[in-house]
Biopython code that builds the backbone (N, CA, C, O; Angstrom):
import numpy as np
from Bio.PDB.StructureBuilder import StructureBuilder

atoms = [
    (1, "UNK", "N", (-34.650, -63.007, -31.849)),
    (1, "UNK", "CA", (-34.538, -64.220, -31.076)),
    (1, "UNK", "C", (-33.219, -64.209, -30.317)),
    (1, "UNK", "O", (-32.251, -63.591, -30.760)),
    (2, "UNK", "N", (-33.177, -64.884, -29.185)),
    (2, "UNK", "CA", (-32.025, -64.880, -28.298)),
    (2, "UNK", "C", (-30.953, -65.907, -28.639)),
    (2, "UNK", "O", (-29.894, -65.893, -28.012)),
    (3, "UNK", "N", (-31.177, -66.793, -29.598)),
    (3, "UNK", "CA", (-30.316, -67.953, -29.760)),
    (3, "UNK", "C", (-29.164, -67.724, -30.733)),
    (3, "UNK", "O", (-29.269, -66.965, -31.696)),
    (4, "UNK", "N", (-28.076, -68.402, -30.444)),
    (4, "UNK", "CA", (-26.922, -68.454, -31.339)),
    (4, "UNK", "C", (-26.980, -69.788, -32.063)),
    (4, "UNK", "O", (-27.909, -70.571, -31.865)),
    (5, "UNK", "N", (-25.990, -70.042, -32.898)),
    (5, "UNK", "CA", (-25.979, -71.308, -33.639)),
    (5, "UNK", "C", (-25.506, -72.476, -32.782)),
    (5, "UNK", "O", (-25.728, -73.630, -33.148)),
    (6, "UNK", "N", (-24.858, -72.205, -31.651)),
    (6, "UNK", "CA", (-24.376, -73.304, -30.809)),
    (6, "UNK", "C", (-25.495, -73.841, -29.927)),
    (6, "UNK", "O", (-26.491, -73.161, -29.682)),
    (7, "UNK", "N", (-25.314, -75.074, -29.451)),
    (7, "UNK", "CA", (-26.318, -75.728, -28.606)),
    (7, "UNK", "C", (-26.432, -75.006, -27.260)),
    (7, "UNK", "O", (-25.443, -74.500, -26.728)),
    (8, "UNK", "N", (-27.640, -74.969, -26.725)),
    (8, "UNK", "CA", (-27.871, -74.373, -25.413)),
    (8, "UNK", "C", (-28.597, -75.391, -24.537)),
    (8, "UNK", "O", (-29.362, -76.218, -25.033)),
    (9, "UNK", "N", (-28.350, -75.321, -23.242)),
    (9, "UNK", "CA", (-29.083, -76.163, -22.300)),
    (9, "UNK", "C", (-30.473, -75.579, -22.127)),
    (9, "UNK", "O", (-30.658, -74.365, -22.219)),
    (10, "UNK", "N", (-31.446, -76.436, -21.878)),
    (10, "UNK", "CA", (-32.829, -76.012, -21.627)),
    (10, "UNK", "C", (-33.401, -75.177, -22.772)),
    (10, "UNK", "O", (-34.074, -74.173, -22.539)),
    (11, "UNK", "N", (-33.135, -75.588, -23.988)),
    (11, "UNK", "CA", (-33.578, -74.805, -25.146)),
    (11, "UNK", "C", (-35.081, -74.551, -25.132)),
    (11, "UNK", "O", (-35.534, -73.467, -25.503)),
    (12, "UNK", "N", (-35.854, -75.547, -24.706)),
    (12, "UNK", "CA", (-37.304, -75.363, -24.661)),
    (12, "UNK", "C", (-37.704, -74.239, -23.723)),
    (12, "UNK", "O", (-38.625, -73.479, -24.024)),
    (13, "UNK", "N", (-37.020, -74.122, -22.586)),
    (13, "UNK", "CA", (-37.322, -73.043, -21.631)),
    (13, "UNK", "C", (-36.880, -71.687, -22.173)),
    (13, "UNK", "O", (-37.578, -70.687, -22.001)),
    (14, "UNK", "N", (-35.717, -71.654, -22.831)),
    (14, "UNK", "CA", (-35.248, -70.402, -23.424)),
    (14, "UNK", "C", (-36.210, -69.934, -24.525)),
    (14, "UNK", "O", (-36.454, -68.736, -24.667)),
    (15, "UNK", "N", (-36.747, -70.866, -25.291)),
    (15, "UNK", "CA", (-37.705, -70.490, -26.346)),
    (15, "UNK", "C", (-38.986, -69.922, -25.734)),
    (15, "UNK", "O", (-39.545, -68.954, -26.250)),
    (16, "UNK", "N", (-39.447, -70.517, -24.644)),
    (16, "UNK", "CA", (-40.627, -69.987, -23.959)),
    (16, "UNK", "C", (-40.363, -68.590, -23.406)),
    (16, "UNK", "O", (-41.208, -67.701, -23.508)),
    (17, "UNK", "N", (-39.179, -68.406, -22.819)),
    (17, "UNK", "CA", (-38.808, -67.092, -22.309)),
    (17, "UNK", "C", (-38.742, -66.075, -23.443)),
    (17, "UNK", "O", (-39.204, -64.944, -23.296)),
    (18, "UNK", "N", (-38.170, -66.477, -24.567)),
    (18, "UNK", "CA", (-38.054, -65.581, -25.708)),
    (18, "UNK", "C", (-39.429, -65.178, -26.233)),
    (18, "UNK", "O", (-39.650, -64.018, -26.583)),
    (19, "UNK", "N", (-40.349, -66.133, -26.287)),
    (19, "UNK", "CA", (-41.713, -65.820, -26.744)),
    (19, "UNK", "C", (-42.395, -64.842, -25.792)),
    (19, "UNK", "O", (-43.074, -63.914, -26.231)),
    (20, "UNK", "N", (-42.214, -65.052, -24.484)),
    (20, "UNK", "CA", (-42.804, -64.133, -23.498)),
    (20, "UNK", "C", (-42.154, -62.756, -23.599)),
    (20, "UNK", "O", (-42.830, -61.739, -23.445)),
    (21, "UNK", "N", (-40.856, -62.719, -23.855)),
    (21, "UNK", "CA", (-40.124, -61.460, -23.952)),
    (21, "UNK", "C", (-40.642, -60.606, -25.102)),
    (21, "UNK", "O", (-40.638, -59.379, -25.011)),
    (22, "UNK", "N", (-41.082, -61.234, -26.165)),
    (22, "UNK", "CA", (-41.551, -60.486, -27.333)),
    (22, "UNK", "C", (-42.781, -59.643, -27.016)),
    (22, "UNK", "O", (-43.073, -58.687, -27.735)),
    (23, "UNK", "N", (-43.496, -59.978, -25.964)),
    (23, "UNK", "CA", (-44.709, -59.239, -25.598)),
    (23, "UNK", "C", (-44.430, -58.096, -24.626)),
    (23, "UNK", "O", (-45.345, -57.369, -24.240)),
    (24, "UNK", "N", (-43.162, -57.939, -24.230)),
    (24, "UNK", "CA", (-42.803, -56.943, -23.228)),
    (24, "UNK", "C", (-41.538, -56.202, -23.642)),
    (24, "UNK", "O", (-40.794, -56.645, -24.517)),
    (25, "UNK", "N", (-41.320, -55.093, -23.009)),
    (25, "UNK", "CA", (-40.066, -54.375, -23.189)),
    (25, "UNK", "C", (-39.121, -54.859, -22.088)),
    (25, "UNK", "O", (-39.363, -54.622, -20.905)),
    (26, "UNK", "N", (-38.063, -55.527, -22.482)),
    (26, "UNK", "CA", (-37.148, -56.145, -21.530)),
    (26, "UNK", "C", (-35.764, -55.551, -21.690)),
    (26, "UNK", "O", (-35.259, -55.406, -22.803)),
    (27, "UNK", "N", (-35.158, -55.209, -20.563)),
    (27, "UNK", "CA", (-33.767, -54.764, -20.552)),
    (27, "UNK", "C", (-32.988, -55.763, -19.703)),
    (27, "UNK", "O", (-33.198, -55.852, -18.494)),
    (28, "UNK", "N", (-32.089, -56.513, -20.336)),
    (28, "UNK", "CA", (-31.325, -57.538, -19.647)),
    (28, "UNK", "C", (-30.127, -56.903, -18.962)),
    (28, "UNK", "O", (-29.410, -56.101, -19.562)),
    (29, "UNK", "N", (-29.917, -57.260, -17.722)),
    (29, "UNK", "CA", (-28.761, -56.779, -16.965)),
    (29, "UNK", "C", (-28.133, -57.941, -16.220)),
    (29, "UNK", "O", (-28.831, -58.703, -15.550)),
    (30, "UNK", "N", (-26.833, -58.081, -16.331)),
    (30, "UNK", "CA", (-26.112, -59.112, -15.596)),
    (30, "UNK", "C", (-25.782, -58.569, -14.222)),
    (30, "UNK", "O", (-25.297, -57.445, -14.095)),
    (31, "UNK", "N", (-26.043, -59.362, -13.189)),
    (31, "UNK", "CA", (-25.704, -58.982, -11.824)),
    (31, "UNK", "C", (-24.820, -60.058, -11.226)),
    (31, "UNK", "O", (-25.101, -61.250, -11.347)),
    (32, "UNK", "N", (-23.762, -59.630, -10.587)),
    (32, "UNK", "CA", (-22.915, -60.575, -9.890)),
    (32, "UNK", "C", (-23.693, -61.070, -8.669)),
    (32, "UNK", "O", (-24.252, -60.280, -7.908)),
    (33, "UNK", "N", (-23.716, -62.385, -8.501)),
    (33, "UNK", "CA", (-24.448, -62.963, -7.375)),
    (33, "UNK", "C", (-23.776, -62.667, -6.041)),
    (33, "UNK", "O", (-22.552, -62.571, -5.958)),
    (34, "UNK", "N", (-24.576, -62.526, -5.013)),
    (34, "UNK", "CA", (-24.111, -62.318, -3.640)),
    (34, "UNK", "C", (-23.193, -61.105, -3.533)),
    (34, "UNK", "O", (-22.177, -61.139, -2.839)),
    (35, "UNK", "N", (-23.563, -60.041, -4.226)),
    (35, "UNK", "CA", (-22.733, -58.840, -4.213)),
    (35, "UNK", "C", (-23.464, -57.661, -3.574)),
    (35, "UNK", "O", (-23.075, -56.508, -3.760)),
    (36, "UNK", "N", (-24.526, -57.957, -2.818)),
    (36, "UNK", "CA", (-25.218, -56.892, -2.117)),
    (36, "UNK", "C", (-26.364, -56.253, -2.866)),
    (36, "UNK", "O", (-26.964, -55.310, -2.349)),
    (37, "UNK", "N", (-26.702, -56.719, -4.064)),
    (37, "UNK", "CA", (-27.847, -56.174, -4.797)),
    (37, "UNK", "C", (-29.121, -56.646, -4.107)),
    (37, "UNK", "O", (-29.340, -57.849, -3.962)),
    (38, "UNK", "N", (-29.962, -55.705, -3.680)),
    (38, "UNK", "CA", (-31.131, -56.034, -2.850)),
    (38, "UNK", "C", (-32.055, -57.065, -3.501)),
    (38, "UNK", "O", (-32.481, -58.011, -2.838)),
    (39, "UNK", "N", (-32.367, -56.899, -4.770)),
    (39, "UNK", "CA", (-33.263, -57.833, -5.446)),
    (39, "UNK", "C", (-32.659, -59.221, -5.567)),
    (39, "UNK", "O", (-33.349, -60.226, -5.396)),
    (40, "UNK", "N", (-31.372, -59.269, -5.861)),
    (40, "UNK", "CA", (-30.681, -60.553, -5.976)),
    (40, "UNK", "C", (-30.629, -61.265, -4.628)),
    (40, "UNK", "O", (-30.843, -62.475, -4.550)),
    (41, "UNK", "N", (-30.346, -60.517, -3.576)),
    (41, "UNK", "CA", (-30.290, -61.107, -2.233)),
    (41, "UNK", "C", (-31.677, -61.607, -1.800)),
    (41, "UNK", "O", (-31.789, -62.655, -1.166)),
    (42, "UNK", "N", (-32.724, -60.861, -2.142)),
    (42, "UNK", "CA", (-34.091, -61.280, -1.818)),
    (42, "UNK", "C", (-34.432, -62.584, -2.543)),
    (42, "UNK", "O", (-35.009, -63.499, -1.956)),
    (43, "UNK", "N", (-34.074, -62.655, -3.800)),
    (43, "UNK", "CA", (-34.326, -63.856, -4.585)),
    (43, "UNK", "C", (-33.599, -65.051, -3.978)),
    (43, "UNK", "O", (-34.161, -66.143, -3.895)),
    (44, "UNK", "N", (-32.366, -64.850, -3.559)),
    (44, "UNK", "CA", (-31.589, -65.921, -2.953)),
    (44, "UNK", "C", (-32.246, -66.399, -1.654)),
    (44, "UNK", "O", (-32.339, -67.603, -1.414)),
    (45, "UNK", "N", (-32.701, -65.464, -0.819)),
    (45, "UNK", "CA", (-33.381, -65.847, 0.426)),
    (45, "UNK", "C", (-34.638, -66.668, 0.133)),
    (45, "UNK", "O", (-34.893, -67.675, 0.795)),
    (46, "UNK", "N", (-35.416, -66.238, -0.854)),
    (46, "UNK", "CA", (-36.641, -66.964, -1.209)),
    (46, "UNK", "C", (-36.326, -68.365, -1.707)),
    (46, "UNK", "O", (-37.023, -69.319, -1.362)),
    (47, "UNK", "N", (-35.283, -68.495, -2.514)),
    (47, "UNK", "CA", (-34.899, -69.812, -3.026)),
    (47, "UNK", "C", (-34.503, -70.734, -1.880)),
    (47, "UNK", "O", (-34.886, -71.904, -1.865)),
    (48, "UNK", "N", (-33.741, -70.221, -0.923)),
    (48, "UNK", "CA", (-33.330, -71.017, 0.237)),
    (48, "UNK", "C", (-34.551, -71.436, 1.051)),
    (48, "UNK", "O", (-34.618, -72.575, 1.515)),
    (49, "UNK", "N", (-35.514, -70.537, 1.231)),
    (49, "UNK", "CA", (-36.731, -70.856, 1.973)),
    (49, "UNK", "C", (-37.532, -71.958, 1.273)),
    (49, "UNK", "O", (-38.030, -72.876, 1.924)),
    (50, "UNK", "N", (-37.652, -71.866, -0.037)),
    (50, "UNK", "CA", (-38.424, -72.864, -0.782)),
    (50, "UNK", "C", (-37.742, -74.225, -0.763)),
    (50, "UNK", "O", (-38.416, -75.251, -0.674)),
    (51, "UNK", "N", (-36.428, -74.247, -0.844)),
    (51, "UNK", "CA", (-35.692, -75.511, -0.746)),
    (51, "UNK", "C", (-35.921, -76.148, 0.616)),
    (51, "UNK", "O", (-36.110, -77.361, 0.714)),
    (52, "UNK", "N", (-35.906, -75.332, 1.672)),
    (52, "UNK", "CA", (-36.155, -75.853, 3.020)),
    (52, "UNK", "C", (-37.544, -76.476, 3.108)),
    (52, "UNK", "O", (-37.707, -77.524, 3.733)),
    (53, "UNK", "N", (-38.544, -75.852, 2.496)),
    (53, "UNK", "CA", (-39.898, -76.408, 2.491)),
    (53, "UNK", "C", (-39.934, -77.761, 1.795)),
    (53, "UNK", "O", (-40.552, -78.703, 2.291)),
    (54, "UNK", "N", (-39.269, -77.859, 0.643)),
    (54, "UNK", "CA", (-39.238, -79.123, -0.089)),
    (54, "UNK", "C", (-38.557, -80.218, 0.717)),
    (54, "UNK", "O", (-38.996, -81.368, 0.712)),
    (55, "UNK", "N", (-37.487, -79.858, 1.406)),
    (55, "UNK", "CA", (-36.762, -80.853, 2.201)),
    (55, "UNK", "C", (-37.593, -81.359, 3.374)),
    (55, "UNK", "O", (-37.395, -82.488, 3.823)),
    (56, "UNK", "N", (-38.517, -80.550, 3.876)),
    (56, "UNK", "CA", (-39.417, -80.984, 4.945)),
    (56, "UNK", "C", (-40.538, -81.864, 4.388)),
    (56, "UNK", "O", (-40.997, -82.793, 5.053)),
    (57, "UNK", "N", (-40.966, -81.566, 3.182)),
    (57, "UNK", "CA", (-42.118, -82.251, 2.599)),
    (57, "UNK", "C", (-41.759, -83.585, 1.943)),
    (57, "UNK", "O", (-42.580, -84.501, 1.931)),
    (58, "UNK", "N", (-40.543, -83.709, 1.396)),
    (58, "UNK", "CA", (-40.162, -84.895, 0.640)),
    (58, "UNK", "C", (-38.888, -85.506, 1.203)),
    (58, "UNK", "O", (-38.034, -84.810, 1.753)),
    (59, "UNK", "N", (-38.781, -86.808, 1.057)),
    (59, "UNK", "CA", (-37.572, -87.516, 1.512)),
    (59, "UNK", "C", (-36.413, -87.227, 0.551)),
    (59, "UNK", "O", (-36.642, -86.831, -0.591)),
    (60, "UNK", "N", (-35.169, -87.424, 1.008)),
    (60, "UNK", "CA", (-34.022, -87.250, 0.107)),
    (60, "UNK", "C", (-34.123, -88.145, -1.132)),
    (60, "UNK", "O", (-33.701, -87.748, -2.218)),
    (61, "UNK", "N", (-34.671, -89.334, -0.976)),
    (61, "UNK", "CA", (-34.828, -90.237, -2.121)),
    (61, "UNK", "C", (-35.839, -89.686, -3.121)),
    (61, "UNK", "O", (-35.618, -89.760, -4.330)),
    (62, "UNK", "N", (-36.944, -89.135, -2.627)),
    (62, "UNK", "CA", (-37.941, -88.544, -3.519)),
    (62, "UNK", "C", (-37.354, -87.340, -4.250)),
    (62, "UNK", "O", (-37.579, -87.167, -5.448)),
    (63, "UNK", "N", (-36.609, -86.519, -3.537)),
    (63, "UNK", "CA", (-35.996, -85.348, -4.173)),
    (63, "UNK", "C", (-34.992, -85.763, -5.239)),
    (63, "UNK", "O", (-34.947, -85.175, -6.320)),
    (64, "UNK", "N", (-34.189, -86.773, -4.933)),
    (64, "UNK", "CA", (-33.193, -87.253, -5.901)),
    (64, "UNK", "C", (-33.877, -87.824, -7.144)),
    (64, "UNK", "O", (-33.451, -87.557, -8.267)),
    (65, "UNK", "N", (-34.921, -88.599, -6.945)),
    (65, "UNK", "CA", (-35.649, -89.164, -8.089)),
    (65, "UNK", "C", (-36.306, -88.081, -8.916)),
    (65, "UNK", "O", (-36.279, -88.138, -10.146)),
    (66, "UNK", "N", (-36.892, -87.099, -8.266)),
    (66, "UNK", "CA", (-37.516, -85.995, -8.990)),
    (66, "UNK", "C", (-36.474, -85.223, -9.803)),
    (66, "UNK", "O", (-36.731, -84.828, -10.940)),
    (67, "UNK", "N", (-35.306, -85.013, -9.213)),
    (67, "UNK", "CA", (-34.242, -84.310, -9.950)),
    (67, "UNK", "C", (-33.797, -85.126, -11.161)),
    (67, "UNK", "O", (-33.593, -84.567, -12.239)),
    (68, "UNK", "N", (-33.644, -86.449, -10.999)),
    (68, "UNK", "CA", (-33.264, -87.296, -12.137)),
    (68, "UNK", "C", (-34.289, -87.197, -13.256)),
    (68, "UNK", "O", (-33.935, -87.085, -14.430)),
    (69, "UNK", "N", (-35.550, -87.238, -12.886)),
    (69, "UNK", "CA", (-36.605, -87.156, -13.892)),
    (69, "UNK", "C", (-36.619, -85.790, -14.566)),
    (69, "UNK", "O", (-36.787, -85.692, -15.781)),
    (70, "UNK", "N", (-36.441, -84.734, -13.770)),
    (70, "UNK", "CA", (-36.417, -83.392, -14.328)),
    (70, "UNK", "C", (-35.278, -83.245, -15.328)),
    (70, "UNK", "O", (-35.468, -82.713, -16.421)),
    (71, "UNK", "N", (-34.098, -83.717, -14.953)),
    (71, "UNK", "CA", (-32.936, -83.606, -15.837)),
    (71, "UNK", "C", (-33.088, -84.459, -17.090)),
    (71, "UNK", "O", (-32.508, -84.153, -18.131)),
    (72, "UNK", "N", (-33.870, -85.528, -16.985)),
    (72, "UNK", "CA", (-34.110, -86.382, -18.147)),
    (72, "UNK", "C", (-35.279, -85.871, -18.995)),
    (72, "UNK", "O", (-35.599, -86.447, -20.035)),
    (73, "UNK", "N", (-35.907, -84.792, -18.543)),
    (73, "UNK", "CA", (-37.018, -84.218, -19.290)),
    (73, "UNK", "C", (-38.360, -84.836, -18.967)),
    (73, "UNK", "O", (-39.346, -84.571, -19.655)),
    (74, "UNK", "N", (-38.415, -85.655, -17.931)),
    (74, "UNK", "CA", (-39.676, -86.271, -17.510)),
    (74, "UNK", "C", (-40.114, -85.605, -16.217)),
    (74, "UNK", "O", (-39.401, -85.646, -15.214)),
    (75, "UNK", "N", (-41.289, -84.994, -16.244)),
    (75, "UNK", "CA", (-41.775, -84.301, -15.052)),
    (75, "UNK", "C", (-43.205, -84.709, -14.740)),
    (75, "UNK", "O", (-43.913, -85.277, -15.573)),
    (76, "UNK", "N", (-43.608, -84.399, -13.507)),
    (76, "UNK", "CA", (-44.980, -84.626, -13.037)),
    (76, "UNK", "C", (-45.410, -86.083, -13.093)),
    (76, "UNK", "O", (-46.497, -86.389, -13.583)),
    (77, "UNK", "N", (-44.574, -86.981, -12.600)),
    (77, "UNK", "CA", (-45.018, -88.362, -12.508)),
    (77, "UNK", "C", (-45.765, -88.573, -11.202)),
    (77, "UNK", "O", (-45.869, -87.652, -10.392)),
    (78, "UNK", "N", (-46.280, -89.763, -10.991)),
    (78, "UNK", "CA", (-47.048, -90.030, -9.779)),
    (78, "UNK", "C", (-46.184, -90.351, -8.588)),
    (78, "UNK", "O", (-46.689, -90.352, -7.466)),
    (79, "UNK", "N", (-44.889, -90.627, -8.774)),
    (79, "UNK", "CA", (-44.014, -90.993, -7.658)),
    (79, "UNK", "C", (-43.671, -89.799, -6.774)),
    (79, "UNK", "O", (-43.556, -89.943, -5.557)),
    (80, "UNK", "N", (-43.509, -88.636, -7.366)),
    (80, "UNK", "CA", (-43.116, -87.449, -6.597)),
    (80, "UNK", "C", (-44.021, -86.275, -6.969)),
    (80, "UNK", "O", (-43.573, -85.312, -7.591)),
    (81, "UNK", "N", (-45.278, -86.359, -6.593)),
    (81, "UNK", "CA", (-46.213, -85.288, -6.977)),
    (81, "UNK", "C", (-45.869, -83.957, -6.342)),
    (81, "UNK", "O", (-45.401, -83.896, -5.205)),
    (82, "UNK", "N", (-46.106, -82.901, -7.087)),
    (82, "UNK", "CA", (-45.959, -81.566, -6.550)),
    (82, "UNK", "C", (-44.598, -80.942, -6.639)),
    (82, "UNK", "O", (-44.450, -79.765, -6.311)),
    (83, "UNK", "N", (-43.584, -81.681, -7.072)),
    (83, "UNK", "CA", (-42.259, -81.081, -7.140)),
    (83, "UNK", "C", (-42.085, -80.219, -8.371)),
    (83, "UNK", "O", (-41.667, -79.066, -8.263)),
    (84, "UNK", "N", (-42.395, -80.751, -9.532)),
    (84, "UNK", "CA", (-42.198, -79.987, -10.783)),
    (84, "UNK", "C", (-43.430, -80.078, -11.641)),
    (84, "UNK", "O", (-43.467, -79.507, -12.731)),
]
sb = StructureBuilder()
sb.init_structure("model")
sb.init_model(0)
sb.init_chain("A")
sb.init_seg("    ")
for serial, (resi, resn, name, xyz) in enumerate(atoms, 1):
    if name == "N":
        sb.init_residue(resn, " ", resi, " ")
    sb.init_atom(name, np.array(xyz, "f"), 0.0, 1.0, " ", f" {name:<3s}", serial, name[0])
structure = sb.get_structure()
């Protein structure tokens, strides 16, 4: 298991990742962000593109409310469908 005795953020997501990892051979590698690694740069471009799509589809108020709900552990409500 990946966990230490100290508290971690998003523990539920880390546990899901750990369960998925058990079914595969995984080699973890730390990469410095924005350092010219092709895969990392591609991922960053995709993230920026997806954020731009969300900003076109939802108002700043809807995005802010969705983020508040996500951070509070409440997702998929009827006020901001399709975000999380």
